[in-house]
C-alpha positions in Angstrom: 42.2 25.8 25.2 41.1 28.8 23.1 42.3 32.2 24.0 39.9 34.6 25.8 38.5 37.5 23.8 39.6 41.1 24.2 36.8 43.4 23.2 38.5 46.7 22.2 36.9 50.1 22.1 38.6 52.8 20.0 37.6 56.2 21.5 38.9 56.4 25.0 41.3 53.4 25.2 43.2 53.9 21.9 42.1 57.5 21.1 42.3 59.6 24.3 39.7 62.0 22.9 39.1 63.7 26.3 42.8 64.9 26.6 43.3 68.6 26.3 42.7 69.3 22.6 45.8 71.4 22.2 48.1 68.8 23.9 48.6 65.5 21.9 49.8 62.9 24.4 53.5 61.9 24.1 54.0 58.9 21.8 50.8 59.5 19.9 50.3 60.5 16.2 47.4 62.3 14.7 45.2 61.1 11.9 42.3 62.9 10.3 39.2 60.9 9.3 37.0 62.6 6.7 33.4 63.2 7.7 31.2 60.3 6.6 34.1 58.2 5.3 33.0 54.8 6.4 32.9 55.5 10.1 29.3 54.4 10.7 27.5 55.2 13.9 29.9 57.8 15.2 27.7 60.6 16.5 30.5 63.0 17.0 31.2 63.0 13.3 27.8 64.5 12.6 28.8 67.4 14.9 32.1 68.1 13.1 32.3 70.4 10.2 35.8 69.1 9.2 37.6 65.8 9.6 37.6 64.0 13.0 40.9 64.3 14.8 42.1 61.0 16.2 45.2 60.4 18.4 46.7 56.9 18.2 49.8 55.4 19.7 51.7 53.2 17.2 53.0 51.0 20.0 49.6 49.9 21.2 49.1 47.2 18.6 52.3 45.4 19.6 51.4 45.6 23.3 47.9 44.3 22.6 49.1 41.4 20.5 51.5 40.2 23.3 48.6 39.8 25.8 47.4 36.3 24.9 43.9 37.3 23.7 41.9 37.0 20.5 41.3 40.6 19.7 38.0 41.9 18.5 36.8 45.5 17.9 33.9 46.6 20.2 33.5 50.1 18.9 31.1 52.3 17.0 33.8 52.4 14.3 32.9 48.7 13.6 34.5 47.6 10.3 36.0 51.1 9.8 38.4 50.4 12.7 40.2 48.0 10.3 40.7 50.8 7.8 41.6 53.7 10.0 42.8 52.4 13.3 44.5 49.0 12.8 47.2 50.2 10.4 48.2 53.1 12.5 48.5 51.1 15.8 50.0 48.0 14.1 47.2 45.6 14.3 46.0 43.1 11.6 42.4 43.2 10.4 40.3 42.1 13.3 36.7 40.8 13.6 34.3 43.3 15.0 31.0 43.2 16.9 28.2 44.5 14.6 26.0 46.2 17.1 23.1 46.5 14.6 20.0 48.0 16.1 21.5 48.1 19.6 23.8 50.9 18.5 23.3 53.8 20.8 20.0 52.4 22.1 19.5 53.4 25.7 18.3 50.7 28.0 15.8 51.2 30.8 18.0 49.2 33.3 21.0 51.6 32.7 23.1 48.8 31.2 25.4 50.1 28.4 24.0 49.4 24.9 27.2 47.4 24.1 27.0 45.0 27.1 24.4 42.5 25.9 25.8 42.3 22.3 29.2 41.6 23.7 28.0 38.9 26.1 26.1 37.3 23.1 29.1 37.6 20.8 31.4 35.9 23.4 29.1 32.8 23.4 30.3 31.7 26.8 34.0 32.4 26.3 35.9 34.4 28.9 36.6 37.9 27.8 38.0 41.3 28.8 36.3 44.4 27.6 38.4 47.6 27.4 36.2 50.8 27.3 35.7 54.1 29.0 31.9 53.8 29.5 31.2 50.7 31.6 29.5 50.8 35.0 28.6 48.6 37.9 25.4 47.8 36.1 27.4 46.4 33.2 29.5 44.3 35.6 26.3 42.9 37.2 24.8 42.1 33.8 27.9 40.2 32.8 28.0 38.3 36.1 24.4 37.3 35.7 24.3 36.6 31.9 27.8 35.2 31.5 28.1 33.1 34.6 29.9 30.0 33.2 32.8 32.2 32.1 34.7 35.1 33.5 34.6 38.6 32.2 36.8 41.6 33.0 35.3 45.0 32.4 38.4 47.2 32.3 37.8 50.9 32.4 40.3 53.2 30.7 40.4 57.0 31.4 39.6 58.7 28.1 41.9 61.6 29.0 45.0 59.3 28.9 44.1 56.1 27.0 45.8 52.7 27.5 48.8 52.8 29.8 51.3 50.3 31.2 49.0 49.6 34.2 46.2 48.7 31.8 48.3 46.3 29.8 49.5 44.7 33.1 45.9 44.2 34.4 44.9 42.7 31.0 47.9 40.4 31.0 47.2 39.3 34.7 43.6 38.5 33.8 44.7 36.4 30.8 47.1 34.5 33.0 44.4 33.9 35.6 42.4 32.2 32.8 45.4 30.0 31.9 46.1 32.0 28.7 49.5 33.6 28.0 51.3 35.1 25.1 52.8 31.7 24.5 49.2 30.5 23.6 49.0 33.1 20.8 
């Protein structure tokens, strides 16, 4: 059996961008990404005069790799996540979802612009999606358009990022699918 996918957003889950700007969370390190340096699609970069401040926890990669998933970036950083994020958190180069023309395109039905491309990318495989922007509409879309497989939409608070409870919920979901770290 192939491992389920774990679609991983950067801003929110890995980079708790909504934390108080003067208080870097414990265990995190700061990187500065120069404006326009390969981080395609990031709207906040266009608003910054200087480099983008990103907080990352170097322990997150090890924790994510233990979960029993095939990891995949699902972020506006796309390929740039392999350059800027992966080395700091201890992840290898990962595949990424290229959102193409769907990037930031609002939908009339209120479903997040990432949802349909993620379901399409999964090609019927079970997946978990870690993000800070999903809603009930996204869960309904996944249930309707991905019915043969299971999907977990796991919301992460962008003020605190991934925590022990989040890793436990992801591990429990993988186990419920018959996947475990031993399958990695």
